[in-house]
C-alpha positions in Angstrom: 7.0 -26.7 30.3 5.6 -29.2 32.8 7.3 -29.3 36.2 8.6 -32.8 36.9 7.0 -32.5 40.4 3.6 -32.5 38.7 4.1 -35.9 36.9 2.6 -39.1 38.1 4.9 -42.1 38.8 3.7 -43.6 35.6 4.6 -40.5 33.6 8.0 -40.3 35.3 8.8 -43.9 34.4 7.8 -43.2 30.8 10.1 -40.1 30.8 13.0 -42.1 32.3 12.6 -44.8 29.6 12.4 -42.2 26.8 15.5 -40.5 28.2 13.7 -37.1 28.5 14.1 -36.9 32.3 16.4 -38.4 34.8 15.7 -39.5 38.4 18.0 -36.8 39.6 15.9 -34.1 37.8 12.8 -35.6 39.3 14.3 -35.7 42.8 15.4 -32.1 42.5 11.9 -31.0 41.3 10.1 -32.6 44.3 12.7 -31.2 46.8 12.2 -27.8 45.3 8.4 -28.2 45.6 8.9 -29.2 49.3 11.1 -26.2 49.9 8.5 -23.9 48.3 5.3 -25.3 49.6 5.8 -27.4 52.7 6.3 -24.4 55.1 2.6 -23.7 54.5 1.4 -27.4 54.6 3.7 -29.1 57.1 3.4 -32.4 55.3 6.9 -33.6 56.2 8.5 -34.0 59.6 11.8 -35.1 58.0 13.4 -34.2 54.7 16.9 -35.4 53.9 17.9 -33.9 50.5 21.4 -35.3 50.6 20.2 -38.9 51.0 17.4 -38.3 48.4 19.8 -37.0 45.8 22.3 -39.8 46.5 19.5 -42.4 45.9 18.5 -40.5 42.7 22.0 -40.5 41.4 22.3 -44.2 42.0 19.0 -44.8 40.2 20.2 -42.6 37.3 23.4 -44.6 37.1 21.5 -47.9 37.0 19.3 -46.6 34.2 22.3 -45.6 32.2 23.7 -49.1 32.6 20.4 -50.9 31.9 20.5 -52.4 35.4 17.3 -51.1 37.0 16.1 -52.9 40.1 12.4 -52.7 39.3 9.6 -50.6 37.8 9.8 -47.9 40.6 13.6 -47.5 40.3 14.2 -43.7 40.6 10.6 -42.8 41.5 10.2 -40.4 44.5 8.2 -41.8 47.4 7.4 -40.5 50.9 7.0 -42.6 54.0 4.6 -42.0 56.8 6.4 -41.5 60.1 4.9 -44.7 61.5 6.9 -47.0 59.3 10.5 -47.9 60.2 13.0 -46.5 57.7 16.7 -47.4 58.0 18.9 -44.4 58.7 16.0 -42.1 59.6 14.3 -41.8 62.9 10.7 -42.9 63.2 9.3 -40.8 66.0 5.6 -41.4 65.3 4.8 -37.7 66.0 5.7 -38.2 69.7 7.9 -36.2 72.0 8.3 -39.5 74.0 10.3 -41.2 71.2 14.1 -41.2 71.3 15.5 -39.7 68.1 18.9 -41.3 68.7 17.6 -44.8 67.8 19.2 -47.0 66.6 17.3 -46.8 63.4 18.7 -49.8 61.5 15.7 -51.6 60.1 13.1 -51.0 57.4 9.4 -52.0 57.8 8.5 -54.6 55.1 6.9 -52.1 52.6 9.9 -49.7 53.0 12.3 -52.6 52.5 10.6 -53.7 49.3 10.7 -50.1 47.9 14.4 -49.8 48.8 15.1 -53.1 47.0 13.3 -51.7 43.9 15.4 -48.5 43.9 12.7 -46.1 44.8 14.0 -42.7 45.9 13.0 -41.8 49.5 12.1 -38.1 49.9 11.3 -38.0 53.6 9.0 -38.9 56.5 5.4 -37.5 56.5 3.6 -36.1 59.5 1.1 -38.1 61.5 -0.9 -37.5 64.7 0.9 -38.9 67.7 1.1 -42.7 67.3 -1.5 -42.3 64.4 -4.3 -42.2 66.9 -6.9 -39.9 65.2 -8.5 -38.9 61.9 -6.8 -35.5 61.6 -3.1 -34.7 61.5 -1.4 -32.6 64.2 0.9 -33.6 67.0 2.9 -32.0 69.9 6.2 -32.2 68.0 5.5 -31.2 64.5 2.4 -29.0 64.8 -0.6 -28.8 62.5 -0.6 -30.3 58.9 -2.8 -28.4 56.4 -4.8 -29.2 53.3 -3.4 -28.0 49.9 -6.9 -27.2 48.6 -7.5 -24.8 51.5 -4.7 -24.3 54.1 -7.2 -23.4 56.8 -8.6 -26.9 56.6 -7.3 -30.3 57.7 -6.1 -32.9 55.2 -7.5 -35.5 57.5 -5.5 -38.3 59.1 -3.8 -40.1 60.3 -1.9 -40.2 57.0 -2.6 -36.5 56.5 1.0 -35.6 55.7 1.2 -38.4 53.1 -2.0 -37.2 51.4 -0.9 -33.5 51.4 2.5 -34.5 50.0 0.9 -36.4 47.1 -1.7 -33.8 46.4 0.8 -30.9 46.4 3.4 -32.6 44.1 6.0 -33.3 46.8 6.4 -37.0 45.7 3.9 -38.9 43.5 3.9 -42.0 45.7 3.3 -42.3 49.4 3.1 -45.1 52.0 0.4 -44.6 54.6 -1.2 -46.7 57.3 -4.9 -47.2 58.0 -6.4 -48.5 61.3 -9.8 -46.8 61.1 -9.8 -44.8 57.9 -6.3 -43.3 58.0 -5.5 -43.5 54.3 -9.1 -43.1 53.1 -10.1 -40.0 55.2 -7.2 -37.9 53.9 -7.5 -39.2 50.4 -11.1 -38.0 50.4 -10.2 -34.6 51.9 -7.3 -33.9 49.5 -8.7 -35.4 46.2 -6.3 -38.3 45.7 -6.6 -42.1 45.4 -5.9 -44.7 47.9 -6.7 -48.3 48.9 -6.6 -50.0 52.2 -5.9 -53.5 51.0 -7.1 -56.7 52.5 -5.5 -57.2 55.9 -2.1 -59.0 55.4 -1.8 -58.1 51.7 1.0 -55.7 52.6 3.1 -57.1 55.4 3.3 -54.9 58.5 6.2 -54.8 61.1 6.6 -54.1 63.9 3.1 -55.4 64.8 0.7 -52.6 65.6 -0.6 -52.2 69.1 -4.0 -51.7 67.3 -3.7 -55.3 66.2 -5.4 -56.5 63.0 -7.2 -53.2 62.5 -4.0 -51.7 61.1 -3.2 -51.9 57.4 -0.5 -50.3 55.2 -1.7 -48.7 52.0 -0.5 -46.7 48.9 -1.5 -43.1 48.4 -1.2 -41.7 44.9 -2.8 -39.3 42.4 -4.0 -42.1 40.1 -5.2 -45.7 40.3 -2.3 -46.7 37.9 0.3 -45.3 40.3 -1.3 -47.2 43.3 -1.2 -50.4 41.3 2.5 -49.9 40.7 3.1 -49.3 44.4 1.0 -52.3 45.4 2.9 -54.6 43.0 6.1 -53.4 44.7 5.1 -53.9 48.3 2.8 -56.9 48.5 4.0 -60.4 49.4 5.2 -62.3 52.4 7.7 -61.1 55.0 8.9 -63.5 57.8 8.5 -60.8 60.4 4.7 -60.6 59.9 3.2 -64.0 60.6 -0.2 -62.8 59.4 1.0 -61.6 55.9 -0.7 -63.1 52.9 1.2 -64.9 50.2 2.0 -62.9 47.0 -1.1 -62.0 45.0 -1.8 -64.1 42.0 -2.3 -61.0 39.8 -0.2 -58.1 38.7 -2.2 -55.1 39.8 -0.7 -52.8 37.1 -1.9 -55.2 34.4 -5.2 -56.4 35.8 -8.7 -55.0 35.1 -11.5 -55.2 32.6 -12.2 -52.4 30.2 -15.8 -52.1 31.5 -17.8 -53.5 34.4 -20.5 -55.4 32.5 -22.2 -57.9 34.8 -20.7 -56.7 38.0 -23.2 -56.7 40.9 -22.8 -53.4 42.8 -24.6 -52.2 46.0 -24.9 -48.5 46.6 -25.5 -47.5 50.2 -25.9 -43.7 50.6 -25.6 -43.9 54.4 -24.9 -47.5 55.5 -28.4 -47.2 57.1 -27.3 -45.0 60.0 -24.9 -42.2 58.9 -25.8 -38.5 58.4 -24.3 -37.2 55.1 -23.9 -33.6 53.9 -26.4 -33.1 51.0 -23.7 -32.0 48.5 -21.7 -35.0 49.2 -24.7 -37.3 49.0 -25.5 -35.9 45.6 -22.0 -36.3 44.3 -21.6 -39.9 45.5 -25.0 -40.8 44.0 -24.0 -39.4 40.7 -20.7 -41.4 40.9 -22.7 -44.6 41.5 -24.6 -43.9 38.3 -21.3 -44.0 36.4 -21.0 -47.7 37.4 -24.3 -48.3 35.7 -23.0 -46.5 32.6 -20.0 -48.9 32.7 -22.2 -51.9 32.6 -22.6 -52.8 36.3 -25.9 -53.7 37.8 -26.2 -51.2 40.6 -28.9 -51.5 43.3 -29.4 -49.4 46.4 -28.8 -51.7 49.4 -27.5 -51.5 52.9 -25.3 -54.2 54.4 -27.7 -54.3 57.4 -25.6 -53.5 60.4 -25.9 -50.8 63.0 -23.0 -48.4 63.8 -20.2 -50.4 65.4 -18.5 -47.3 66.8 -18.7 -48.4 70.5 -17.0 -51.8 69.7 -14.5 -50.1 67.5 -13.6 -47.6 70.2 -13.1 -50.5 72.7 -10.6 -52.1 70.3 -9.0 -48.8 69.3 -8.7 -47.2 72.7 -7.4 -50.4 74.3 -4.8 -50.4 71.5 -3.8 -46.9 72.3 -3.4 -47.8 76.0 -1.1 -50.6 74.9 1.0 -48.1 72.9 1.8 -46.0 76.0 1.8 -48.7 78.7 5.5 -48.4 79.4 5.7 -44.6 79.5 6.6 -42.9 82.8 4.1 -40.4 84.3 6.4 -37.6 83.1 6.3 -39.0 79.5 2.6 -39.4 79.6 2.2 -35.8 80.6 3.8 -34.8 77.2 1.2 -36.8 75.1 -1.4 -35.2 73.0 -4.2 -34.5 75.6 -6.8 -36.3 73.5 -4.6 -39.3 73.2 -4.0 -39.3 76.9 -7.8 -39.3 77.4 -8.4 -42.3 75.2 -5.5 -44.2 76.7 -6.9 -43.8 80.2 -10.3 -44.9 78.9 -8.8 -47.9 77.0 -6.9 -49.1 80.1 -10.2 -49.4 82.0 -11.8 -51.9 79.7 -11.9 -55.5 80.9 -10.9 -58.6 79.0 -14.6 -59.5 78.7 -15.4 -56.1 77.2 -12.6 -56.5 74.7 -13.7 -60.0 73.7 -17.3 -58.7 73.4 -16.1 -56.1 70.9 -14.1 -58.8 69.1 -17.3 -60.9 68.9 -19.1 -58.0 67.3 -16.3 -57.6 64.9 -16.5 -61.3 63.9 -20.2 -61.0 63.4 -19.6 -58.0 61.1 -17.2 -60.1 59.1 -19.8 -62.8 58.8 -22.5 -60.4 57.7 -20.2 -58.8 55.1 -19.1 -62.1 53.8 -22.7 -63.1 53.1 -23.4 -59.6 51.7 -20.6 -60.1 49.1 -22.2 -63.4 48.0 -24.9 -61.1 46.6 -22.9 -58.1 45.6 -19.3 -57.9 44.2 -18.8 -54.3 45.4 -20.3 -51.8 47.8 -20.2 -48.1 47.1 -20.5 -45.5 49.9 -19.3 -42.0 50.5 -15.8 -42.1 52.0 -16.6 -39.2 54.3 -20.0 -37.7 55.2 -18.5 -34.2 55.4 -15.9 -32.1 53.7 -12.6 -31.1 55.2 -13.0 -28.8 58.2 -10.9 -26.5 60.3 -7.3 -27.6 60.8 -6.0 -28.3 64.3 -9.1 -29.7 65.9 -10.3 -33.3 66.3 -13.9 -32.7 65.4 -15.6 -30.0 63.3 -16.3 -26.8 65.2 -19.7 -26.9 66.9 -19.8 -30.7 67.0 -21.4 -32.1 70.2 -19.0 -35.1 70.0 -15.4 -35.1 71.2 -13.8 -38.0 69.3 -12.9 -38.4 65.6 -14.9 -41.5 65.3 -18.1 -39.4 65.4 -17.5 -38.1 61.8 -15.9 -41.2 60.1 -18.8 -43.7 60.1 -17.9 -45.1 56.6 -14.3 -46.1 57.2 -13.7 -47.9 60.5 -16.3 -50.7 59.9 -14.2 -52.0 57.1 -11.0 -52.1 59.3 -13.0 -54.3 61.6 -13.9 -56.7 58.7 -10.4 -56.5 57.1 -11.9 -55.8 53.6 -10.2 -53.9 50.8 -11.6 -50.4 50.6 -10.6 -47.6 48.3 -11.3 -43.9 48.1 -11.3 -42.0 44.8 -12.3 -38.5 44.0 -15.8 -38.1 42.6 -16.5 -34.4 42.8 -16.2 -31.1 44.7 -18.3 -29.2 47.1 -19.6 -25.7 46.1 -16.7 -24.4 48.1 -14.2 -26.3 45.9 -13.3 -29.0 48.4 -12.8 -32.6 47.2 -15.4 -35.4 47.7 -14.5 -39.1 47.9 -16.3 -42.2 46.8 -15.5 -45.4 48.8 -15.4 -48.7 46.9 -15.4 -51.8 49.1 -14.8 -55.4 48.1 -14.9 -58.8 49.7 -11.8 -59.9 51.5 -9.0 -60.8 49.0 -10.9 -59.0 46.2 -8.3 -56.2 46.0 -7.8 -56.7 42.2 -11.5 -56.2 41.6 -11.6 -53.1 43.7 -8.6 -51.7 41.8 -10.1 -52.6 38.4 -13.4 -50.9 39.2 -11.7 -47.8 40.4 -9.5 -47.7 37.2 -12.7 -48.0 35.1 -14.3 -45.1 36.9 -11.1 -43.1 36.6 -11.1 -43.6 32.8 -14.8 -42.7 32.6 -14.5 -39.6 34.8 -10.9 -38.3 34.9 -10.7 -35.9 37.9 -9.3 -32.5 38.4 -6.0 -32.7 40.3 -4.8 -30.0 42.6 -3.2 -27.1 40.6 0.3 -27.1 42.1 2.0 -24.8 39.7 0.3 -21.5 40.7 
């Protein structure tokens, strides 16, 4: 018999509607999975089974009365510990946060899910203030990858990714300021999309500014579409939020990709990629040809913008901690403390120079997408490495940006960028394919990913063993 914790959100909804499973049974299953597996993974920093079961009982009652609040009514979801959640502390992985609150407000995406009757399972781990591409922090410790617990799940939404992959809730909300949903999706073999900036409202405003996006993390494209449908749309607290999309993501998408113009860039013209990953991603690009797309190898034509990204990112980190006392700063993650000190030294001219480079990247990619509908790249140039360190052992670099060349450029340009599994290394670790679209082309990115998923269903993590 299939464990309810192993069902996707789409499968759970079908079972609810058929009367073969209740939201309470689904909640009990994911809570049991968390109790069994999370001690070894550390995906959650907060689990509140009493609240979860109360929400599930309310959802079950609504279903009995035919009064569901939305498609996700009764479906378990986890929330990254960056997003405000009414009644639960949002500590952002930091010993400098005050657990006493008050915690009386939901972030926009959380509020939309609550309105739809989704069942909140808990808060997932993040590096302190979501500052880096792996997941560990001074409060919660190290989060690990379900495929190999000696490895990192990536970050900063590493807890969310590990929770989805390990069956500890089929839906997760993450955030992405430089790759933070795509990095862990690639490392844990799940699907995600960083939508166009503003597609999902964000509040409070991030100190990292318009680099920061909210995104769904799921096992399937169909589940991500359901989650997107639930959380997109305007919120008065976010002045930069886009209006509601003119498509229903869970209903959109062609059966094939005939006529689509697709660029495949193995390295963006500057990145070094592990040969196993390069081969797997090249094979994935061929699938788009099989589906009817016209695929050409082409680079967008920009050099690595890492220096400009670091100016924007490190300055944002400095803003995060600007009001902390010297005693509080001493309790920060040492790496975070270093980049904050660096970020505080940048001048306004240096920040505006980095912003100008960002604007030029946006112009270049806008013109690129006049020629190509989509861009395919590896999500990550390497597979998941040792947990608990910022860079792979033996790396001459010190910062996480040294091994994420495919992700942060598209935060700078605000484009939709998805990551979906496309294979495994010889060591059995997942490999991710990144699918990038023009700004506002979220539906096209989702449709292309759904077509790939149908053509090449992927092996999900075996959670029952």
